[in-house]
N, C-alpha and C positions, 0 to 999 in steps of 0.2 A: 598545708604543712610548711613549717619554716624551713628555709634552706640555710644550713649552717656552714660556716667556713672555718678554716684552720685558725684564722685570726680572732674568731669569737667563740672560744670553747664554752663560755658561760651560756650561750644560746643552746648548745647541745644539751646541757644539763636541764634545760627547761622543756625539752621535747617530751611529749606524753609517755612514750615507751621508756625513755631513760629515767624519767621520774618513777615510773612503775617498777623498773628494775631496782632502783634505790630502795623503794618501799619494801620489795620482796627480800632484798639482802638485809635490810635493817630488821625485818621480822625474824630473821635467823638468830639475832643477837639477844639471847635470853638473859645475859648478865649485864646489859647496858654498856658494854664496851664501846659501841658505835655512837653512843649519845653525844659525845664531844667531837666526833669525827665529821669532817666535811663530806659532802656527797661524793666529791672526787676521790677521797680516800676510801670510802665505802666501795666504790666501783673499781678501784685500783687492782684488786686481785684478778678481775676479769680481763684486764687490759694486758695482753702479752705482746710486747714489742718483739722484734726479731732477737734482740739481745737477751731479753728475759726468757724467751722460748728456748734459746740455745742453752740456757742454764738448767733447764729441766731435762732429765734423762729421756731418751727416746722410748725406752721400755721402763714401765713402772706401774704400780698399782695406785689408784686414786685413794686419797684418804677421805674420811667422813666429811670434812669441810668442803673439799672439791665437789663431792657428790651432792652436797646440799646446795652449792652454787648452781650446779647444772639443773637441779630441780627448781630452784628459784627462777632461773631463766625461763623454763617452760611454764612456770606459774605466771610469770609476767606476760609471756606471749598469750596464754589463755585468758588472762584478765583483759588484755588489750583487745582480743577478738570479741570477748563478751561485751565490752563497751561499744564496739562498732555495730554488732548485729543484734544485741539485746537477747541473746540466748546463752545458756550456760555452756562454757567450754571447759573440758576436763582434761588435764594432762596426766599421762602415764609414763613414768620413766622406769625402765627395767635395765639394770646394769649387773654385770658379773663383777667379782672382786678384782678382776684384771682390767676393768675399765672399758669393756665392750658391751654393747646392748642396743637398745632402741628407745626412742622417745616418740610418743604418739599423743596427739591432741584430738579429742572427739567433741563434736557438737551433736547432741542427740545420738543417732546411730551412724553419723557421718564422720569419717576420719578426715580431718582437715590439715593435719601436719603429721608426717611420718618420716622420721630421721633415724638413720643408722648412726650409732655413736661408736667411735673408736678412739683409743688413746685419751680417755676422759681426763687423765691426770694432767693433760696439756690443754684443757678446755679454756678457751678465751678468744679474744678478738684483738686485732692489731691496734685498734684505737677505739675511742668512744664513737667516732663517726662510723667505723665499720660495724660496731655493735648495733648502732641505730639502723644502718643501711640493710644489713642482713636480716635483722628482725622485721623491718618494714616490709621486705620482700615476702617473708614467711606469712606475715599478717595479711598482706594484700592478697596473696594466693589463697589463704584460708577463707577470706571473705568471698573471693570469687567462686570457690567451690561451694560455699554455703548458698550463694545466690543461684548457682547452677542446679543445686539439688536441695531446695528449701524443705521439701516434704521429709526427706531423710533427716535433715537437721532438726526439724520440729518433733520428730518421733522419739 
């Protein structure tokens, strides 16, 4: 895996998970709005710097667009897991209208990711690097679980 630095943000955009995240977000665009957008601009709503996060109220309900971004994120995780293990990974995201819920990714009968979601209206990452790092940890842990329990994953 490539090691990216702050001086070379273009390399981050070439990492497999980040590419997959862009693909998932572009798939949400049924009107072609993103067609002329750069990949950076497509990812921008997921990047919440401290300043941007401060602008979002602490209490709030997520809108349909934010919920679709959360689902796109778990779809990208699932696709990345599938590519590594060669088995179908299925995401399930269940949210209340207040932005609380759970995201689960299963492979066969095996739960490989289980995250409690809170304050989904503030869903995002401090930087593209953080998005990549946190996602890589989740994918690595999911692959390790699959390797530990291959029979459950195949069933």
